[in-house]
C-alpha positions, 0 to 999 in steps of 0.5 A: 162252837169253835169257828173252823176255816181248812186251808186249800192246802190241807183239803189238798194233803188229805186228799192225797193220805192214803184212803183208809187215814184219809176215812180215819181224817175227815171224821177227826176233823169234819164231826169230833172238833166241831164240838164244844170242845174240841180238845177233849181227852177222847179226840187228841186219843186218836188223833194220837193213834193215827200216827201210830 
């Protein structure tokens, strides 16, 4: 299991994002990255789509 730490800057920038993008990022960061292997292709594919 990975141990994640979130900086105040990250949380502040996350709060400043538009609601649609913020909810998608929160899903990845707070749920999917807590999986046993956060570097699986399914997650990187979702992250990639956020920036298109």
